[in-house]
Each structure stands twice: as structure tokens, then as C-alpha cells.
C-alpha positions as CSV (number, residue, x, y, z in Angstrom):
1,M,9.6,31.4,-23.4
2,D,6.7,30.1,-25.5
3,I,8.6,26.9,-25.9
4,I,9.1,26.5,-22.1
5,F,5.6,27.4,-21.2
6,G,4.2,25.1,-23.9
7,L,6.4,22.2,-22.8
8,L,5.5,22.7,-19.1
9,G,1.8,23.0,-19.9
10,G,1.9,19.9,-22.1
11,L,3.9,18.0,-19.5
12,G,1.4,19.1,-16.8
13,L,-1.5,17.8,-18.9
14,F,0.3,14.6,-19.6
15,L,1.0,13.9,-15.9
16,Y,-2.6,14.9,-14.9
17,G,-4.0,12.7,-17.6
18,M,-1.8,9.8,-16.4
19,N,-2.9,10.4,-12.8
20,V,-6.7,10.5,-13.8
21,M,-6.3,7.3,-15.9
22,S,-4.4,5.6,-13.1
23,N,-7.1,6.5,-10.5
24,G,-9.9,5.3,-12.8
25,L,-8.1,2.0,-13.5
26,Q,-7.4,1.4,-9.8
27,K,-11.1,2.1,-8.9
28,A,-12.2,-0.2,-11.7
29,A,-9.8,-2.9,-10.6
30,G,-10.8,-2.5,-7.0
31,D,-10.3,-5.6,-4.9
32,K,-8.6,-7.3,-7.9
33,L,-5.5,-5.4,-7.1
34,K,-5.5,-7.0,-3.6
35,S,-5.9,-10.4,-5.2
36,I,-3.0,-9.7,-7.5
37,I,-0.7,-8.8,-4.6
38,S,-2.0,-11.7,-2.5
39,I,-0.8,-14.3,-5.1
40,L,2.8,-13.3,-4.4
41,T,5.0,-16.2,-3.4
42,S,8.8,-16.7,-3.2
43,N,8.5,-17.6,-6.9
44,R,10.3,-14.7,-8.6
45,F,8.8,-15.4,-12.0
46,M,5.3,-14.9,-10.6
47,A,6.4,-11.7,-8.7
48,V,7.8,-10.3,-12.1
49,I,4.3,-10.9,-13.7
50,V,2.6,-9.3,-10.7
51,G,4.9,-6.3,-10.8
52,A,4.3,-5.8,-14.5
53,V,0.5,-6.0,-14.1
54,V,0.3,-3.7,-11.1
55,T,2.5,-1.1,-12.9
56,M,0.2,-1.3,-16.0
57,I,-2.7,-0.4,-13.7
58,V,-1.0,2.3,-11.6
59,Q,0.8,3.6,-14.7
60,S,4.0,4.3,-13.0
61,S,7.0,2.1,-12.2
62,S,8.1,4.8,-9.6
63,A,4.7,4.4,-7.8
64,T,5.0,0.6,-7.9
65,T,8.6,0.6,-6.5
66,V,7.7,3.2,-3.8
67,M,4.7,1.0,-2.9
68,V,7.0,-2.0,-2.7
69,V,9.4,-0.1,-0.4
70,G,6.3,0.6,1.8
71,F,5.3,-3.1,1.8
72,V,8.8,-4.2,2.8
73,N,9.0,-1.5,5.5
74,A,5.6,-2.6,6.8
75,G,6.8,-6.2,6.9
76,M,4.1,-7.3,4.4
77,M,6.7,-8.5,1.9
78,K,10.1,-10.1,2.0
79,L,13.1,-8.7,0.1
80,T,13.1,-11.9,-2.1
81,Q,9.5,-11.1,-3.2
82,A,10.2,-7.4,-3.7
83,V,13.0,-7.9,-6.2
84,G,10.6,-9.7,-8.6
85,I,8.0,-6.9,-8.3
86,I,10.7,-4.3,-9.0
87,M,11.8,-6.2,-12.1
88,G,8.3,-6.5,-13.3
89,A,7.6,-2.8,-12.7
90,N,10.3,-1.9,-15.2
91,I,8.5,-4.0,-17.8
92,G,5.0,-2.7,-17.0
93,T,6.1,1.0,-17.4
94,T,7.0,0.4,-21.1
95,I,3.3,0.1,-21.9
96,T,2.8,3.9,-21.6
97,A,5.5,4.5,-24.2
98,Q,4.0,2.0,-26.5
99,I,0.6,3.6,-26.2
100,I,1.9,7.1,-26.9
101,T,3.6,6.1,-30.2
102,F,0.4,5.0,-31.8
103,K,-0.2,8.7,-32.4
104,I,-3.9,8.8,-31.8
105,E,-3.8,12.3,-30.4
106,K,-6.1,13.6,-33.1
107,F,-8.8,11.4,-31.6
108,A,-8.1,12.5,-28.0
109,P,-10.7,15.3,-27.8
110,I,-13.4,12.9,-29.1
111,I,-12.3,10.3,-26.5
112,V,-12.5,12.9,-23.7
113,G,-15.8,14.2,-24.9
114,I,-17.5,10.8,-25.1
115,A,-15.9,9.7,-21.8
116,V,-17.0,12.8,-20.0
117,G,-20.6,12.3,-21.3
118,I,-20.7,8.8,-20.0
119,W,-19.2,9.9,-16.7
120,I,-21.8,12.6,-16.2
121,F,-24.9,10.7,-17.2
122,T,-24.3,7.1,-16.2
123,E,-25.3,5.8,-12.7
124,N,-23.3,2.6,-13.1
125,R,-20.3,2.8,-10.8
126,K,-18.1,0.5,-12.8
127,L,-18.9,2.3,-16.1
128,K,-18.2,5.6,-14.4
129,Q,-14.8,4.4,-13.3
130,I,-13.9,3.1,-16.8
131,A,-15.0,6.4,-18.2
132,E,-12.7,8.2,-15.8
133,A,-9.8,6.1,-17.0
134,F,-10.6,7.1,-20.7
135,I,-10.8,10.8,-19.7
136,G,-7.3,10.6,-18.3
137,F,-6.2,8.6,-21.4
138,G,-7.5,11.4,-23.7
139,I,-6.0,14.2,-21.6
140,L,-2.6,12.3,-21.7
141,F,-2.6,12.5,-25.5
142,I,-3.7,16.2,-25.5
143,G,-0.7,16.8,-23.3
144,M,1.6,15.0,-25.8
145,R,0.2,17.2,-28.6
146,F,1.0,20.4,-26.6
147,M,4.6,19.2,-26.0
148,G,5.0,18.3,-29.6
149,D,3.7,21.7,-30.8
150,S,5.8,23.6,-28.3
151,L,9.0,21.8,-29.4
152,R,8.4,22.2,-33.2
153,P,10.2,25.6,-33.5
154,L,13.4,23.9,-32.2
155,R,13.6,22.2,-35.6
156,E,15.2,25.5,-36.8
157,A,17.6,25.7,-33.9
158,E,20.8,24.2,-35.2
159,A,22.6,24.4,-31.9
160,F,19.9,22.5,-30.1
161,R,19.8,19.8,-32.8
162,D,23.6,19.5,-32.6
163,L,23.3,19.1,-28.8
164,L,20.9,16.2,-29.2
165,V,22.9,14.6,-31.9
166,G,26.0,14.9,-29.6
167,F,24.3,12.4,-27.2
168,G,24.9,9.7,-29.8
169,N,28.6,10.6,-30.1
170,T,29.0,10.8,-26.3
171,P,26.6,8.3,-24.7
172,I,27.5,9.3,-21.2
173,L,26.1,12.8,-21.8
174,G,22.8,11.3,-23.0
175,I,22.6,9.0,-20.0
176,L,23.2,12.0,-17.6
177,A,20.6,14.0,-19.5
178,G,18.0,11.3,-19.2
179,F,18.9,10.7,-15.6
180,A,18.6,14.4,-14.7
181,I,15.3,14.9,-16.4
182,T,13.8,11.9,-14.7
183,V,15.0,13.0,-11.3
184,A,13.6,16.5,-11.9
185,V,10.1,15.3,-12.9
186,Q,10.1,12.2,-10.6
187,S,8.4,10.1,-13.3
188,S,10.1,7.9,-15.9
189,S,6.8,7.9,-18.0
190,A,6.9,11.7,-18.1
191,S,10.6,11.9,-19.1
192,T,10.0,9.2,-21.7
193,S,7.1,11.2,-23.1
194,I,9.4,14.2,-23.5
195,L,11.9,12.0,-25.3
196,L,9.1,10.7,-27.6
197,A,7.9,14.3,-28.2
198,L,11.4,15.2,-29.4
199,A,11.4,12.1,-31.6
200,M,8.0,12.8,-33.1
201,E,9.2,16.3,-34.2
202,G,12.3,14.8,-35.8
203,L,14.6,16.5,-33.3
204,I,16.5,13.5,-32.0
205,P,17.9,10.5,-33.9
206,I,17.7,7.0,-32.5
207,Q,21.5,6.9,-31.9
208,S,21.0,9.8,-29.4
209,G,17.7,8.6,-28.1
210,L,19.0,5.3,-26.8
211,P,21.5,6.7,-24.2
212,V,18.9,9.2,-23.0
213,L,16.5,6.2,-22.6
214,F,19.0,4.3,-20.5
215,G,19.5,7.4,-18.4
216,I,15.7,7.6,-17.8
217,N,15.8,4.0,-16.6
218,M,18.5,4.9,-14.2
219,G,16.8,8.1,-13.0
220,T,13.5,6.3,-12.1
221,T,15.4,4.5,-9.3
222,V,16.0,7.8,-7.4
223,T,12.3,8.0,-6.4
224,A,12.4,4.7,-4.5
225,I,15.8,5.7,-2.9
226,L,14.4,8.9,-1.6
227,S,11.3,7.1,-0.4
228,S,13.5,4.6,1.6
229,I,15.0,7.4,3.7
230,G,13.8,6.8,7.2
231,A,12.6,3.3,6.4
232,N,14.0,0.1,7.8
233,K,17.1,-1.7,6.5
234,T,15.0,-4.2,4.4
235,A,13.2,-1.3,2.6
236,K,16.6,0.4,2.0
237,R,17.8,-2.8,0.5
238,A,14.8,-3.0,-1.9
239,A,15.6,0.6,-3.1
240,A,19.3,-0.3,-3.5
241,F,18.4,-3.4,-5.5
242,H,16.3,-1.3,-7.9
243,F,19.2,1.0,-8.5
244,L,21.7,-1.9,-8.9
245,F,19.4,-3.8,-11.3
246,N,18.9,-0.8,-13.6
247,A,22.6,0.2,-13.4
248,I,23.8,-3.2,-14.3
249,G,21.3,-3.4,-17.2
250,T,22.4,0.0,-18.5
251,L,26.1,-1.2,-18.5
252,I,25.2,-4.4,-20.3
253,F,23.3,-2.6,-23.0
254,I,25.9,0.2,-23.4
255,L,28.8,-2.1,-23.6
256,L,27.4,-5.2,-25.3
257,L,23.8,-5.0,-26.6
258,Q,23.4,-1.5,-27.9
259,E,24.3,-2.4,-31.5
260,P,22.1,-5.6,-31.6
261,V,19.2,-3.7,-30.2
262,Y,19.7,-0.9,-32.7
263,R,19.6,-3.4,-35.6
264,V,16.4,-5.1,-34.3
265,I,14.5,-1.8,-33.7
266,T,15.5,-0.3,-37.0
267,A,14.5,-3.5,-38.8
268,L,11.1,-3.4,-37.2
269,N,10.4,0.3,-37.9
270,P,13.0,1.6,-40.3
271,D,11.7,5.2,-40.5
272,N,9.8,5.7,-37.3
273,V,12.1,6.9,-34.5
274,P,9.3,7.2,-31.8
275,R,8.4,3.5,-32.4
276,Q,12.1,2.6,-32.3
277,I,12.5,4.3,-28.9
278,A,9.3,2.7,-27.5
279,N,10.5,-0.8,-28.8
280,A,14.0,-0.2,-27.4
281,H,12.4,0.7,-24.0
282,T,10.4,-2.6,-24.0
283,I,13.3,-4.7,-25.2
284,F,15.7,-3.1,-22.7
285,N,13.5,-3.9,-19.7
286,I,12.4,-7.4,-20.8
287,T,16.0,-8.5,-21.8
288,N,17.4,-7.0,-18.6
289,T,15.0,-9.0,-16.5
290,L,15.7,-12.2,-18.4
291,I,19.4,-11.8,-18.0
292,L,19.5,-10.7,-14.4
293,L,16.6,-12.7,-12.9
294,P,18.7,-15.9,-12.4
295,F,21.3,-13.8,-10.5
296,A,18.7,-12.0,-8.3
297,G,19.9,-14.0,-5.3
298,I,23.5,-12.9,-5.8
299,M,22.3,-9.3,-6.2
300,V,20.3,-9.5,-2.9
301,S,23.3,-10.9,-1.1
302,F,25.4,-8.0,-2.5
303,V,22.9,-5.3,-1.3
304,K,22.8,-7.0,2.1
305,R,26.6,-6.5,2.3
306,I,26.3,-2.9,1.3
307,I,23.5,-2.3,3.9
308,P,24.5,-4.8,6.7
309,G,22.5,-5.9,9.7
310,E,19.5,-8.1,10.5
311,E,16.2,-7.6,8.8
312,D,14.1,-5.3,10.9
313,T,11.0,-6.6,12.7
314,N,8.4,-4.0,13.7
315,K,6.8,-4.7,17.1
316,G,4.3,-1.9,16.8
317,I,3.1,-1.0,13.3
318,K,3.3,-4.1,11.0
319,Y,1.2,-3.6,7.9
320,I,0.6,0.1,7.2
321,D,3.0,2.5,5.5
322,D,2.2,5.9,3.8
323,R,3.9,4.6,0.6
324,I,1.1,2.0,0.2
325,L,-1.4,4.9,0.0
326,E,-0.4,5.2,-3.7
327,T,-2.8,2.3,-4.3
328,P,-5.9,2.9,-2.1
329,S,-7.5,-0.5,-2.4
330,I,-4.3,-2.2,-1.2
331,A,-3.8,0.5,1.5
332,L,-7.3,-0.3,2.8
333,A,-6.5,-4.0,3.1
334,S,-3.3,-3.1,5.0
335,G,-5.3,-0.9,7.3
336,I,-7.7,-3.8,8.1
337,K,-4.7,-6.1,8.8
338,E,-3.2,-3.5,11.1
339,A,-6.5,-3.1,13.0
340,L,-6.6,-6.9,13.4
341,H,-3.0,-6.8,14.7
342,M,-4.1,-4.1,17.2
343,G,-7.1,-6.3,18.1
344,N,-4.9,-9.3,18.8
345,N,-2.7,-7.1,21.0
346,A,-5.8,-6.1,23.0
347,R,-6.7,-9.8,23.2
348,E,-3.3,-10.6,24.6
349,S,-3.6,-7.8,27.1
350,L,-7.0,-9.0,28.2
351,E,-5.8,-12.6,28.7
352,A,-2.7,-11.4,30.6
353,S,-4.8,-9.2,32.9
354,L,-7.2,-12.1,33.7
355,K,-4.3,-14.5,34.4
356,G,-2.8,-11.8,36.6
357,F,-6.0,-11.6,38.6
358,F,-6.8,-15.4,38.9
359,E,-3.2,-16.5,39.5
360,G,-2.0,-13.5,41.4
361,N,0.7,-13.3,38.7
362,Q,2.6,-10.0,38.9
363,K,4.4,-10.7,35.6
364,K,1.1,-11.1,33.7
365,V,-0.2,-7.8,35.2
366,N,3.0,-6.0,34.0
367,E,2.7,-7.6,30.6
368,S,-0.9,-6.4,30.2
369,L,0.0,-2.8,31.2
370,E,2.9,-2.9,28.8
371,I,0.8,-4.1,25.9
372,E,-1.7,-1.3,26.6
373,K,1.0,1.3,25.7
374,A,1.5,-0.3,22.3
375,I,-2.3,-0.4,21.7
376,N,-2.5,3.3,22.4
377,E,0.3,4.0,19.9
378,L,-1.3,1.7,17.3
379,E,-4.6,3.5,17.7
380,S,-3.0,6.9,17.0
381,E,-1.0,5.6,14.0
382,I,-3.9,3.7,12.4
383,S,-6.3,6.6,12.9
384,T,-3.8,9.0,11.2
385,Y,-3.3,6.5,8.4
386,L,-7.1,6.1,7.9
387,V,-7.5,9.9,7.7
388,K,-4.9,10.0,4.9
389,L,-6.6,7.1,3.2
390,S,-10.0,8.7,3.3
391,N,-8.4,11.8,1.6
392,T,-7.2,9.7,-1.4
393,N,-9.3,9.0,-4.5
394,I,-11.1,5.9,-3.1
395,S,-14.4,4.6,-4.2
396,N,-17.6,5.4,-2.2
397,R,-17.9,1.7,-1.2
398,N,-14.4,1.7,0.2
399,R,-14.9,5.0,1.9
400,E,-17.8,3.4,3.9
401,I,-15.5,0.6,4.9
402,V,-12.9,3.2,6.1
403,D,-15.5,5.0,8.1
404,G,-16.5,1.7,9.8
405,L,-12.8,0.9,10.4
406,F,-12.4,4.2,12.4
407,H,-15.2,2.9,14.8
408,T,-13.6,-0.6,15.0
409,V,-10.2,0.8,15.9
410,N,-11.8,2.9,18.6
411,D,-13.7,-0.2,20.0
412,I,-10.4,-2.2,20.0
413,E,-8.7,0.7,21.9
414,R,-11.5,0.6,24.5
415,V,-11.1,-3.1,24.9
416,G,-7.4,-2.4,25.7
417,D,-8.5,0.2,28.2
418,H,-10.8,-2.2,30.0
419,A,-8.1,-4.9,30.0
420,E,-5.9,-2.2,31.7
421,N,-8.6,-1.6,34.2
422,I,-8.7,-5.3,35.0
423,A,-4.9,-5.4,35.3
424,E,-5.0,-2.6,37.8
425,L,-7.7,-4.4,39.8
426,A,-5.5,-7.5,39.7
427,Q,-2.6,-5.3,41.0
428,Y,-4.9,-4.1,43.9
429,K,-5.9,-7.7,44.7
430,I,-2.2,-8.7,44.8
431,D,-1.1,-5.7,46.9
432,N,-3.9,-6.1,49.5
433,N,-4.0,-9.9,49.6
434,L,-7.7,-9.9,48.9
435,E,-9.6,-13.2,49.2
436,F,-12.6,-14.3,47.1
437,S,-15.0,-17.1,47.7
438,E,-14.9,-20.1,45.5
439,V,-18.3,-19.2,44.1
440,A,-17.2,-15.7,43.2
441,I,-14.1,-17.0,41.5
442,A,-16.1,-19.6,39.6
443,E,-18.6,-16.9,38.4
444,L,-15.8,-14.6,37.3
445,E,-14.1,-17.4,35.4
446,E,-17.3,-18.3,33.6
447,M,-18.0,-14.7,32.6
448,S,-14.4,-14.0,31.6
449,E,-14.2,-17.1,29.4
450,T,-17.5,-16.2,27.7
451,V,-16.4,-12.6,27.1
452,T,-12.9,-13.6,25.8
453,R,-14.5,-16.1,23.4
454,G,-16.9,-13.4,22.1
455,Y,-14.1,-11.0,21.6
456,K,-11.9,-13.6,19.8
457,D,-14.9,-14.5,17.6
458,S,-15.4,-10.8,16.7
459,L,-11.8,-10.6,15.4
460,T,-12.2,-13.8,13.5
461,A,-15.4,-12.5,11.9
462,M,-13.5,-9.3,11.0
463,K,-10.6,-11.3,9.5
464,N,-12.8,-13.6,7.4
465,L,-15.7,-11.2,6.8
466,D,-17.9,-13.9,8.4
467,G,-21.4,-12.6,8.8
468,S,-22.8,-15.7,10.6
469,L,-20.1,-15.5,13.2
470,A,-20.7,-11.8,13.6
471,M,-24.3,-12.5,14.3
472,K,-23.3,-15.1,17.0
473,V,-21.2,-12.4,18.7
474,I,-24.1,-10.0,18.8
475,E,-26.4,-12.7,20.2
476,L,-23.8,-13.6,22.8
477,E,-23.6,-9.9,23.9
478,G,-27.2,-10.1,25.0
479,K,-26.5,-13.2,27.1
480,I,-23.5,-11.5,28.7
481,D,-25.7,-8.6,29.7
482,V,-28.0,-11.0,31.5
483,M,-25.1,-12.8,33.1
484,E,-23.6,-9.5,34.4
485,K,-26.9,-8.6,36.1
486,I,-27.3,-12.0,37.7
487,L,-23.7,-12.0,39.0
488,R,-24.2,-8.5,40.4
489,V,-27.3,-9.6,42.3
490,N,-25.6,-12.8,43.6
491,H,-22.6,-10.9,44.8
492,I,-24.6,-8.2,46.5
493,N,-26.4,-11.0,48.4
494,R,-23.1,-12.5,49.5
495,L,-22.0,-9.1,50.7
496,N,-25.3,-8.7,52.7
497,N,-24.8,-12.1,54.2
498,H,-21.2,-11.3,55.1
499,Q,-19.9,-14.1,52.9
500,C,-17.4,-11.7,51.2
501,N,-15.5,-8.7,52.5
502,P,-16.4,-5.2,51.1
503,S,-13.0,-4.6,49.4
504,S,-13.2,-7.9,47.4
505,G,-16.9,-7.1,46.6
506,I,-15.9,-3.7,45.0
507,V,-13.2,-5.4,42.9
508,F,-15.7,-8.2,41.8
509,L,-18.3,-5.7,40.7
510,D,-15.7,-3.6,38.8
511,I,-14.4,-6.6,37.0
512,I,-17.8,-7.8,35.8
513,S,-18.6,-4.2,34.7
514,N,-15.4,-4.1,32.6
515,L,-16.1,-7.5,31.1
516,E,-19.6,-6.5,30.2
517,R,-18.2,-3.3,28.4
518,I,-15.7,-5.5,26.5
519,S,-18.6,-7.6,25.3
520,D,-20.4,-4.4,24.1
521,H,-17.3,-3.4,22.1
522,S,-17.1,-7.0,20.6
523,A,-20.7,-6.6,19.4
524,N,-19.8,-3.2,17.9
525,I,-16.9,-4.8,16.0
526,A,-19.3,-7.5,14.8
527,M,-21.8,-4.9,13.6
528,S,-19.0,-3.2,11.6
529,V,-18.4,-6.6,10.0
530,L,-22.0,-6.8,8.9
531,D,-21.8,-3.2,7.6
532,E,-18.7,-4.0,5.6
533,I,-20.4,-7.0,4.1
534,K,-23.4,-4.8,3.1
535,A,-21.0,-2.2,1.6
536,K,-19.2,-4.8,-0.5
537,N,-22.4,-6.2,-1.8
538,K,-23.7,-2.8,-3.0
């Protein structure tokens, strides 16, 4: 029981340390992670590099591939881009194994102590985040020491040693063991650390360690497969590609390359089994990528045959997916994109409602009312997503931006509501054949064009983080307030002079009131842009 408790405790510390280190690195990287993802193109070589770099930062190939499934499901990434990221993730995850084998665990308490001191006493945000990463780094090695110490008594257990040696004689058993452990702990880095702990205690020879290592690489694909359940076809294809890629690589190494790899790693480190396993891990994933990258197109075609059908297009949610929350800085960028998508829906609804009114177009009225339903659904989904994002380990600066985004989403939803109101007034005008004077129509057209322009500018300012344009929207809102008062007085005078019938007069006043409120919400969005700029410059 002491062995089991010690192993579980050490594994827990290892996973916790890796999580703390990952969070610290992600915070320190911040917006650079968004930049890394944004350079993605259809160039698979670039995608491989990006996948490796992102995985080094998040410290988990499983997290990266799950995030990729989220990107694909949200429509942010094509399958052709995703395959390169997946290949690169396999390479990036080998860094953890390489770090572990340097055997610096005796310095781990010192690293944690110094890093905690810096974290407590420094006021510098960036230095605090780097210190957090080093705290996790130290805890990770303390966990490795716990695992090694707990496994040491097994040196005397002949039956256990014979079992591990048997993996070399029957590779399929080693592959199954590595696969099962990785599925159980849901982390290839954790299962690799267990394998390295066994090697460090002299419990497993390299001939047995290689099949287990191949099984670990197979097992890591299960996380993405499970994540793709309930996702769209394209996301399922990305998960299937990950499994196919690792499965083919394992077959190539077991049947053709195991002996050459064994010779290389033993030549590099003749008497150091942990280093041999770490090097084999790196060689396996780099070689597998080099061999299969030219055939990625064929493999994509194959998974499309396995999972047939057209690539899904999401008419509602486009950019957010809970899987992306694994990397908060990228998740925030996705939330902003989704809010802009919702904002453009509200713009379309507003334009359709105004056309419905001015042209007496029933189709445009129906279109506006239909879009409003999608806006309400988007508002609910985005708000839920932002709540989850605010509960992740995000920086204070990004938390301020998330808080502002809540208000922006609410403002956009209210714009949609006012567009719906105008559509209903247009419907009333059509149903009752209401007539308006040429002067009244001209005034409404002028105000509606000004309000629509201001709302479009607020979305543009939000998209480009344009402070000067945001200021123009705020200034325009004051002019629209004056315009609304003048038009209200003018129309009341027309009513008093019997130049307009009362029913038309009520509709006129309701429309300018709704337009003025839309302008208010445009100004609110512009204010949020200025707040975001201020937060980013802190």
C-alpha cells in the first residue's frame, strides 16, 4: 500500500506542478500565444512548428489536440491546418521527458523556495508569472522524486521485474500497458513520467521501455477522441487523424525502425536508460512527422472516407468552444470574435428592419425577426462561455477585458432588441397601410443612416481596437441625441398642424426613440473599446 500511495502522491504532485508551470507560462506568454496561432496558414510545415511551440507552453499534447478539436469545431481552423498542429504537438510534448531526465530533483526545493519568495514579494506582473512557472517546475521534480522513492522497493520484487522485462519479449503487451496507463491518467506526460521513474530506479530495461513508450503515444489520442464526441464532423476527423497518425507511426517503428532507433539511443547514452527513453520519445515523434507529413493529404482523405459528409458550417456559434478554454488568452480572443459575430448579426437585423420599414418589404421584416432569435441564442452562449473563462486562471488584465466584454455582449443584444422593435413597427405600417409625409421619411432616413454608421463604426473600433474611431462614435452619440430631440419637436408640430395622421405619428416617434437607444449602445461599445485599450496598456 505504501508503494501505491507514494506513487499516487508523486503523480499528483507531478500533474499539479505541470499544471502550475503551464498556467505560469501561458500568463507570461499572454497575447503571444494568440500571435502564434494567428500565423497559421495552409503551410503544414509552419503548422507543425506552431503545434510544437504551443505544446511546449501548455505542457500537454493532449491539451493542444483537444484545443485543436475545439478550434475546428468552432470553425476557426480547417482540417488541413489542424493536422499540422497535431503533428507538432507530438514533438512538443517530448520536451517534458527531456527535462525530467536531467535529474535536477535535488535542486527542486531550492527552486520552489526562491520562486515562491519572488512570487510573494515582487510587484512586477511579468516576473510574478515567470516565478509561478518555476514554482510548478520545482513541484514537478518533487513529484518525480516521490514516485522514484515509492517504486524503489520493487527492485526486490522479482515477479514485477520479470513482468516489465516481458514487455520486451512481447511488445504488444508493452504497447497495451502504455496505452492503458495513458488512458487512465489522461496525460501522456504523466504516463511518460511513470515510465521514466521506473527507468531511474533500474526497474525497466530499454528493450521493454520502447513498446510501453509507443503505447503511451497511442493512448494520448484517446483524450482528443473523447473530446470530439458531440462535436461536428470536421472535429471528429481531426481526432481520427490524430489516432491514425500515431497508430501508423507505432507500426512503422515496431516493424521497421525499432532496431535502428535502439542502436542510436544506446550509442548516445550507453548506460543511461532514462535518457535513452527520452531520446527515443523525441526521435519517434520527429521521425514520424518527417515520414508522414508528405502523406498528410492522403491521410486526411482517408479520415473523410471513414467519417463521410460535408464539413459542418455553424450558423450560430462560430468561434467559441469550451475546449479552447484550455488556453485562456486564445479563448478570450475567440470570445471577442464571437461577440463581433453577434454584433454583425445585430447590424444585419437593424438594416433588414429599416429596409422593411422604408420599402414596405415583408421579407426583410421576417428576416430581421429571424435574426433576432439567433442573437438571443448567441447572447446566452457567449455569456455562459465568458463565465467559464472568468473562472479560469487568467491574468488580471484579461479579467478586466472579460468583464467589459460582458457589457458589450449585453449592449449588442439590446441593439438586436431595438432592431426587433423597428421590425414590428414596420410590420404595423405594412398591415395598416400607414402613410408618412416626404419630410418625415427624409428625417427618418437621415437619422437611421447616421445611427447605422455609428453602430458599424463601434464594431470596427472593437475589431481593430481603434481608440480614435471609438471617440468619434461617442461624439456622434451626442449629435444623435440632439437630432432625436429636433425630429421629435418637428413631428409634434406636424401632428398639431394636421400634416400627419396620429397613427403614423406614434410610429415615427417610436422609431426615432429606438434609433436613439441604439446610438447609446453604440457609444457603450465604444467606451468598452477605450477601457480595453487602457487595460492592455497597464
